[in-house]
C-alpha positions as CSV (number, residue, x, y, z in Angstrom):
1,X,47.5,159.8,66.3
2,X,43.8,159.8,66.7
3,X,41.9,159.3,69.9
4,X,38.7,157.5,70.4
5,X,36.3,158.8,73.0
6,X,35.4,155.4,74.1
7,X,37.6,153.8,76.6
8,X,37.6,152.1,80.2
9,X,40.0,151.6,83.1
10,X,39.9,150.5,86.6
11,X,42.3,149.8,89.4
12,X,42.6,149.2,93.4
13,X,45.0,150.5,95.7
14,X,45.8,150.8,99.5
15,X,47.8,153.3,101.6
16,X,47.5,154.9,105.3
17,X,45.1,152.3,106.3
18,X,42.7,153.2,103.5
19,X,41.7,151.0,100.4
20,X,40.3,152.4,97.2
21,X,38.9,151.4,93.7
22,X,38.9,153.5,90.7
23,X,36.4,153.0,87.8
24,X,37.0,155.4,84.8
25,X,35.1,155.2,81.6
26,X,34.0,157.4,78.8
27,X,31.8,157.5,75.5
28,X,31.5,160.0,72.7
29,X,30.1,163.5,73.4
30,X,29.9,166.7,71.7
31,X,32.1,168.3,74.3
32,X,33.8,167.4,77.6
33,X,31.4,166.5,80.4
34,X,33.3,165.2,83.6
35,X,31.0,163.4,86.0
36,X,33.0,162.5,89.1
37,X,31.9,160.5,92.2
38,X,34.6,160.8,94.8
39,X,34.6,161.3,98.6
40,X,33.8,164.6,99.6
41,X,35.8,164.3,102.9
42,X,39.0,164.4,101.4
43,X,39.8,168.1,101.0
44,X,40.8,169.1,97.5
45,X,40.5,165.8,95.9
46,X,37.6,166.4,93.4
47,X,39.1,169.8,92.1
48,X,42.5,168.1,91.5
49,X,41.0,165.3,89.6
50,X,38.8,167.4,87.7
51,X,42.0,169.5,86.6
52,X,43.9,166.5,85.6
53,X,41.2,164.9,83.6
54,X,40.6,168.2,81.9
55,X,44.1,168.7,80.8
56,X,44.2,165.1,79.3
57,X,41.3,165.1,77.1
58,X,39.1,167.6,75.1
59,X,36.0,165.7,74.3
60,X,33.7,162.9,75.6
61,X,31.2,162.1,78.4
62,X,33.7,161.0,81.1
63,X,32.6,159.2,84.5
64,X,35.0,158.7,87.3
65,X,34.1,156.8,90.3
66,X,36.1,156.5,93.3
67,X,35.4,154.3,96.4
68,X,37.6,154.7,99.6
69,X,37.2,152.4,102.6
70,X,39.0,152.6,105.8
71,X,41.0,149.5,106.9
72,X,41.4,150.8,110.3
73,X,39.7,148.7,112.8
74,X,39.8,151.4,115.3
75,X,37.3,153.4,113.6
76,X,33.7,153.5,115.1
77,X,30.4,154.3,113.8
78,X,28.7,157.1,115.6
79,X,25.1,158.3,115.4
80,X,24.6,161.8,113.7
81,X,21.7,162.9,116.1
82,X,21.3,166.4,114.4
83,X,20.9,164.8,110.9
84,X,18.6,162.1,112.4
85,X,16.3,164.8,114.1
86,X,16.1,166.8,110.9
87,X,14.9,163.5,109.0
88,X,12.4,162.5,111.6
89,X,11.1,165.9,111.5
90,X,10.8,165.8,107.8
91,X,9.2,162.3,107.9
92,X,6.5,163.7,110.6
93,X,5.5,166.4,108.2
94,X,5.2,164.0,105.3
95,X,3.1,161.5,107.3
96,X,0.8,164.4,108.7
97,X,0.4,165.6,105.0
98,X,-0.4,162.3,103.9
99,X,-3.0,161.6,106.5
100,X,-4.8,164.8,105.5
101,X,-5.1,163.7,102.0
102,X,-6.0,160.0,102.8
103,X,-2.7,158.5,101.6
104,X,-1.3,155.5,103.6
105,X,2.4,155.4,103.9
106,X,4.1,152.3,104.8
107,X,5.9,152.6,108.0
108,X,9.7,153.4,108.1
109,X,12.2,150.9,110.0
110,X,15.3,151.8,111.7
111,X,17.3,150.1,109.0
112,X,15.7,152.5,106.7
113,X,16.8,155.5,108.5
114,X,20.3,154.1,109.2
115,X,20.8,153.6,105.4
116,X,20.2,157.3,104.8
117,X,23.5,159.3,104.1
118,X,24.7,161.3,107.0
119,X,22.9,159.4,109.7
120,X,26.0,157.3,110.5
121,X,29.4,158.7,110.6
122,X,32.7,156.9,110.7
123,X,35.2,158.5,113.2
124,X,38.8,157.7,112.7
125,X,42.1,158.7,114.2
126,X,43.2,160.2,111.1
127,X,41.8,163.6,110.6
128,X,44.2,165.2,108.1
129,X,43.4,163.7,104.8
130,X,46.4,165.6,102.9
131,X,48.5,162.4,102.6
132,X,45.6,160.4,101.6
133,X,44.6,162.7,98.8
134,X,48.3,163.0,97.5
135,X,48.5,159.1,97.5
136,X,45.3,158.9,95.7
137,X,46.3,161.7,93.2
138,X,49.7,159.6,92.6
139,X,47.8,156.3,92.1
140,X,45.2,158.1,89.6
141,X,48.2,158.4,86.9
142,X,48.6,154.7,86.0
143,X,44.8,154.5,85.8
144,X,44.6,157.5,83.6
145,X,47.4,156.4,81.4
146,X,45.8,153.0,81.1
147,X,42.6,154.8,80.0
148,X,44.3,157.2,77.6
149,X,46.3,154.2,76.1
150,X,42.9,152.5,75.5
151,X,41.5,155.7,73.8
152,X,44.6,155.9,71.5
153,X,44.4,152.2,70.5
154,X,40.7,152.7,69.7
155,X,41.7,155.8,67.8
156,X,44.2,153.8,65.8
157,X,41.7,151.4,64.7
158,X,39.3,154.2,63.9
159,X,42.0,155.9,61.7
160,X,42.4,152.7,59.7
161,X,38.4,152.4,59.1
162,X,38.3,156.2,58.2
163,X,41.3,155.8,55.8
164,X,39.7,152.7,54.1
165,X,36.2,154.6,53.7
166,X,38.1,157.6,52.3
167,X,39.6,155.4,49.6
168,X,36.2,154.0,48.8
169,X,34.9,157.6,48.5
170,X,37.8,158.3,46.1
171,X,37.2,155.2,44.1
172,X,33.6,156.1,43.8
173,X,34.2,159.7,43.0
174,X,36.4,158.4,40.1
175,X,33.6,156.2,39.1
176,X,31.1,159.1,39.0
177,X,33.4,161.2,36.7
178,X,33.5,158.1,34.5
179,X,29.6,157.9,34.5
180,X,29.1,161.5,34.0
181,X,31.5,161.5,30.9
182,X,29.6,158.3,29.5
183,X,26.3,159.9,29.9
184,X,27.2,163.0,27.8
185,X,26.7,161.3,24.4
186,X,23.4,159.8,25.5
187,X,22.2,163.5,26.9
188,X,23.3,164.9,23.8
189,X,21.4,162.4,21.6
190,X,18.3,162.7,23.7
191,X,18.4,166.6,23.5
192,X,18.9,166.5,19.8
193,X,15.6,164.3,19.4
194,X,13.7,166.5,21.9
195,X,14.9,169.6,20.0
196,X,13.9,168.2,16.7
197,X,10.2,167.3,18.0
198,X,10.0,171.0,19.1
199,X,11.3,172.6,16.0
200,X,9.5,170.3,13.6
201,X,6.1,171.5,15.0
202,X,7.1,175.1,15.7
203,X,9.0,177.0,12.9
204,X,8.8,180.3,15.2
205,X,11.3,179.0,17.8
206,X,14.3,181.3,17.8
207,X,17.7,179.8,17.6
208,X,18.8,182.0,20.3
209,X,16.2,180.8,22.6
210,X,17.1,177.1,21.9
211,X,20.9,178.0,22.6
212,X,19.8,179.5,25.9
213,X,17.7,176.4,27.1
214,X,20.4,174.2,26.1
215,X,22.9,176.1,28.1
216,X,20.6,175.9,31.2
217,X,20.2,172.1,30.8
218,X,24.0,171.7,30.6
219,X,24.5,173.9,33.7
220,X,22.0,171.9,35.7
221,X,23.5,168.7,34.7
222,X,27.1,169.5,35.0
223,X,28.7,167.7,38.0
224,X,32.1,168.9,37.5
225,X,32.2,171.2,40.6
226,X,30.7,168.4,42.8
227,X,33.4,166.0,41.8
228,X,36.2,168.7,42.3
229,X,34.9,169.5,45.8
230,X,34.6,165.7,46.7
231,X,38.3,165.4,45.7
232,X,39.3,168.4,47.8
233,X,37.4,167.1,50.8
234,X,39.1,163.6,50.5
235,X,42.6,165.5,50.7
236,X,41.4,167.6,53.7
237,X,40.2,164.5,55.5
238,X,43.5,162.6,54.8
239,X,45.4,165.7,56.2
240,X,43.3,165.5,59.5
241,X,43.9,161.8,59.8
242,X,47.6,162.5,59.4
243,X,47.6,165.4,61.8
244,X,45.9,163.5,64.6
245,X,44.8,165.0,68.0
246,X,41.4,166.3,68.7
247,X,40.2,166.6,65.0
248,X,36.7,164.9,65.6
249,X,34.6,168.1,65.0
250,X,36.5,169.0,61.8
251,X,36.1,165.5,60.5
252,X,32.5,165.8,61.3
253,X,32.0,169.0,59.4
254,X,33.7,167.4,56.5
255,X,31.4,164.3,56.5
256,X,28.7,166.8,56.4
257,X,30.3,168.5,53.2
258,X,30.7,165.1,51.7
259,X,27.1,164.3,52.1
260,X,26.0,167.7,50.6
261,X,28.0,167.2,47.4
262,X,26.8,163.5,47.1
263,X,23.2,164.8,47.5
264,X,23.7,167.5,44.8
265,X,25.4,164.7,42.6
266,X,22.4,162.6,42.8
267,X,19.9,165.3,42.0
268,X,21.9,166.3,38.8
269,X,22.5,162.7,37.7
270,X,19.8,162.4,35.0
271,X,21.4,159.0,34.5
272,X,20.8,155.7,36.0
273,X,24.4,154.7,36.1
274,X,25.4,158.0,37.7
275,X,22.5,157.8,40.2
276,X,23.6,154.4,41.3
277,X,27.3,155.6,42.0
278,X,25.8,158.7,43.8
279,X,23.7,156.4,46.2
280,X,26.6,154.1,46.7
281,X,28.6,157.1,47.8
282,X,26.2,158.3,50.1
283,X,26.0,155.0,51.9
284,X,29.9,155.1,52.6
285,X,29.6,158.7,53.7
286,X,26.9,157.7,56.2
287,X,29.1,154.8,57.5
288,X,32.0,157.3,57.8
289,X,30.1,159.9,59.7
290,X,29.0,157.2,62.2
291,X,32.7,156.3,62.9
292,X,33.7,160.0,63.1
293,X,31.2,160.5,66.0
294,X,33.7,158.4,68.2
295,X,36.7,160.4,67.3
296,X,37.8,163.0,69.9
């Protein structure tokens, strides 16, 4: 089963006089980048969440936000005078420096200061957050399961798209082989006519040199190896889709190899029919690579 790196999940919960809201989402990324916004006053919560998310996925830019609010009406707001004094001192320095440079600052209001983090503290009768942390970690599991289920569903859709694109690449590879065979007679006739023009005007041309030049032309135009490698890459890609799991990096590497062979095929074409197939092949490979970027 493939997993997509794009997913979203949210939920709410309550326990021990607290209410909370989860928001978990991710997009594609080269590695696993966990960005957490959780309350820092709950001991050990962030480390536990980070470890749990890290064990559940291997790639993606993952953002988790957790908002916790007390439902205990006995809690009171208190002014953190130490933090306020530090802020006022910093403001005085900024204002003094602004006056020296002739810069006019808008006056700050009490509401501006109260809105700053740390100026107001909420005191509550509950000081031990162990129970709350355990409740939050337990509540994280259904959120994470919903998130992973969405990644799995998106991955199944990606697998279907990628399988269809591999079938298109296989069909185009067969068309390229047919076009390459069809051009042989035309190329041979063209070479004979070109060779006749050279030998008719130059009796000194050695047969051995002519044979060497023909061999070079044949090698430069032969696309057998490119077609064989394309077929091998198709088999390898199908195997990765069947294997499932975090195979996005390997699939991305394979699409690069697909593109390399398609480019070489076009450069060796020397035939409008084969060139057209090669260009169509490149278009499908580019579409496939865009889809692969979302695979974990």
